[in-house]
N, C-alpha and C positions, 0 to 999 in steps of 0.2 A: 504492500500499500503506499502509495509516495504523499508527500509532507502537505500537498495541498490538500486533499481529502482529508486527513487525520485533524485539519486546521478547519475543513469545514465541517467537520462532523463533532469538534470540539465547540465551533460557534454555536451550529443548531440545539447543542445541550443547552450551554450558556442561557441563549435564547429562551428554550422551553423553561427551565429554574426562573429565569428574572419574569416572565408568564406568571408560572404558577405563584411565586412571592408575592407579585402585584395583587392578584385575583386574591390569595388566602388573606391579604392582611390590606384587602380594599383600599391600594392605593395604584395611584394611575403613572405616577412615573418609573416604576419598575416594567410596568406590561409596555408602554413605550418605550422605553430600551429594550426591550425583548423582542418587539415587532421590528425596532430599527437594527437589532440583531438579525434576524430574519432576510429582513430586506439585502444587508449586506452579505449574508451567506447566497441567498440568490444572483447577487451581483458577481461575487467572487466566482463561483459556480461558472456563471454564463462568460464570465473574459478568462477563465481558465481552460477551456474547451478551442 
């Protein structure tokens, strides 16, 4: 597995954790951060192809 895929997987995991913590704590900033990480992961995956 190359390093780009590992970084992409880690970014998705961090995004999922941020969204989970935001929903659990009823806080909007972590949710927005998680969504931003998902967008960054999508763009990162698109540019690495």
